[in-house]
Each structure stands twice: as structure tokens, then as C-alpha cells.
C-alpha positions, 0 to 999 in steps of 0.5 A: 499500499502506497504511503503518503506524508502530509506536513503543515509548516509554518515559520514568521518574519523576524518578530513578526514585522510585517515585511512580506509585501505583494512582491515579496510573496509573489517571488514567495509562490513562485520559488517555494515549490521549486525548492520543495521540488528540490528536496523531493517534496511538493507544495500543495497549499501556501498561504503568505501573509505580511508576517509569516508563511504557511505551507503545506507539503506532500513529501516522500516516505523516505525524505529529510525534513530537516534539510528540506526545512532549512531549504525553504527558509534558509534559501528564501531568506538569503535572497535579496527580496524587498532590500530596495524598499526597506533599506534604512528603516528601523528594525529592532529599534536600530537602522537597517541597512539591508532586509530579507522577507525573514529578518534585517541586517542592521548597521548598528551593533 
């Protein structure tokens, strides 16, 4: 009998700040299915709002789940999405120089 594994995966932006605008959400809708497929998973549904992402994934019976999550979260956070419009804003009380979907790099320690 075939085995089907489904997972509901959720993650938030840094301090649940509303960093995901429509441009970033459109990018994530294109990017996340490709990244999931690279790890042998399939995105069945994606819910993307200003401060978090929800995915329903179908996994192969044999899959490295930590590596999949690392790929989905890590790769999307490192891509330069939304940086131009967010540069110079205040993030966690400090001036941010660059921002991705999940957090910011600050110019001050």
C-alpha cells in the first residue's frame, strides 16, 4: 500500500514584523514550490501574509525533513527580496541596512 505523508509547515518573519509585501509574496509563490521539489516534496497549498508563511507539503516516504525546512526557510531568507524599499528603516530599534523576507541586517551592533 502506498504511503502518503503530509506536513503543515509555518514560519514567521523576524519578530513577526510585516515584511512580506505583495512583491515578496509573489516571489515566494514562485520560489517555494521549486525549492520544495528540489528536496523531493510538493507544495499543495501556500498561505503567505505580511508576517508569516504557511505551507501544506506532500513528502516522499523517505525524506530528510530538517534539510527540506532549512532549504525552504534559509534559501528564501538569503535572497535579496524587498531590500531596496526597506533599506534605512528601523528594525528592532536599530537602523537596518538590508532586509530580506525574514529579517534585517543592522548597521549598528
